[in-house]
C-alpha positions as CSV (number, residue, x, y, z in Angstrom):
1,V,-7.6,0.3,-1.5
2,E,-7.2,-1.3,1.9
3,G,-10.1,0.6,3.4
4,E,-12.5,-0.4,0.6
5,L,-11.3,-4.0,0.7
6,F,-11.9,-4.2,4.4
7,R,-15.3,-2.5,4.1
8,C,-16.4,-5.0,1.6
9,W,-14.9,-7.9,3.5
10,L,-17.0,-6.8,6.6
11,Y,-20.2,-5.6,5.0
12,G,-20.4,-7.1,1.5
13,R,-20.6,-5.4,-1.8
14,E,-24.0,-3.9,-1.0
15,N,-23.6,-3.5,2.7
16,E,-25.8,-6.5,3.2
17,C,-24.0,-8.1,6.2
18,D,-23.8,-7.2,9.8
19,P,-20.2,-7.9,11.0
20,R,-21.4,-8.3,14.6
21,V,-23.0,-11.5,13.4
22,R,-20.7,-12.5,10.6
23,P,-18.6,-10.6,8.1
24,S,-19.3,-11.1,4.4
25,G,-15.9,-12.5,3.6
26,V,-16.0,-11.0,0.1
27,I,-12.7,-9.8,-1.3
28,L,-13.1,-7.3,-4.2
29,G,-11.3,-8.0,-7.4
30,V,-9.1,-5.3,-8.9
31,E,-11.8,-4.6,-11.6
32,E,-14.5,-4.0,-9.0
33,F,-13.1,-0.7,-7.6
34,G,-14.5,1.6,-10.3
35,I,-11.1,3.3,-10.7
36,T,-8.0,2.2,-12.4
37,L,-5.5,0.6,-10.0
38,E,-2.0,-0.4,-10.6
39,V,-1.4,-4.0,-9.8
40,E,1.1,-3.0,-7.1
41,E,-1.6,-0.8,-5.5
42,Y,-4.1,-3.6,-5.4
43,L,-1.6,-6.2,-4.1
44,G,-0.4,-3.8,-1.5
45,G,-4.0,-3.3,-0.4
46,L,-4.5,-7.0,-0.1
47,C,-1.4,-7.3,2.1
48,D,-2.7,-4.4,4.3
49,L,-6.1,-6.1,4.4
50,T,-4.6,-9.0,6.3
51,G,-3.6,-6.7,9.1
52,E,-7.2,-5.3,9.4
53,V,-8.6,-8.8,9.3
54,G,-6.1,-9.8,12.1
55,R,-7.3,-6.9,14.3
56,Y,-10.9,-7.9,13.7
57,A,-9.9,-11.5,14.7
58,V,-8.6,-10.2,18.0
59,Q,-12.0,-8.5,18.6
60,R,-13.8,-11.7,17.7
61,G,-11.5,-13.7,20.0
62,T,-12.2,-11.3,22.8
63,A,-15.9,-12.0,22.3
64,R,-15.1,-15.8,22.3
65,D,-16.3,-16.1,18.7
66,V,-14.4,-19.1,17.5
67,D,-16.1,-19.2,14.1
68,G,-15.3,-15.5,13.5
69,V,-11.7,-16.1,14.4
70,R,-11.6,-19.1,12.1
71,M,-13.1,-17.1,9.2
72,C,-10.4,-14.4,9.7
73,L,-7.7,-17.1,9.6
74,E,-9.2,-18.6,6.4
75,A,-9.3,-15.2,4.8
76,N,-5.7,-14.3,5.6
77,C,-4.5,-17.8,4.6
78,G,-6.4,-17.5,1.3
79,I,-4.8,-14.1,0.6
80,Q,-1.3,-15.4,1.3
81,E,-1.9,-18.5,-0.8
82,G,-3.2,-16.3,-3.7
83,L,-0.1,-14.1,-3.5
84,E,2.2,-17.1,-3.4
85,M,0.5,-18.5,-6.5
86,I,1.2,-15.4,-8.5
87,G,4.9,-16.2,-8.3
88,R,7.1,-13.2,-8.8
89,L,5.8,-10.2,-7.0
90,P,6.9,-6.5,-7.1
91,A,9.6,-5.9,-4.5
92,A,7.4,-3.6,-2.4
93,I,4.9,-6.5,-2.0
94,Y,7.6,-8.8,-0.6
95,K,8.3,-6.1,2.1
96,K,4.6,-5.9,3.0
97,M,4.4,-9.7,3.3
98,D,7.4,-9.8,5.7
99,Q,5.7,-7.3,8.1
């Protein structure tokens, strides 16, 4: 789940973006995977995605790409806010959020 979320965030749904220029920023919904996912699997993938986006932000920062780093921050903040809006999350998700 994490890998597909990150691939789409970088390249877009149809691989239309070049992440060296700017990632797509698209975050797939649970229904867009083409397979049945448990809610916990999807939410766990979102939490793991924030780590990948953070590593990408470090790469963009090394390249002095302020806009790229800002986009990463916005993506991770959006994911966190979305998870917080859900309210009560499965216990395994709270553990991932604390990492």
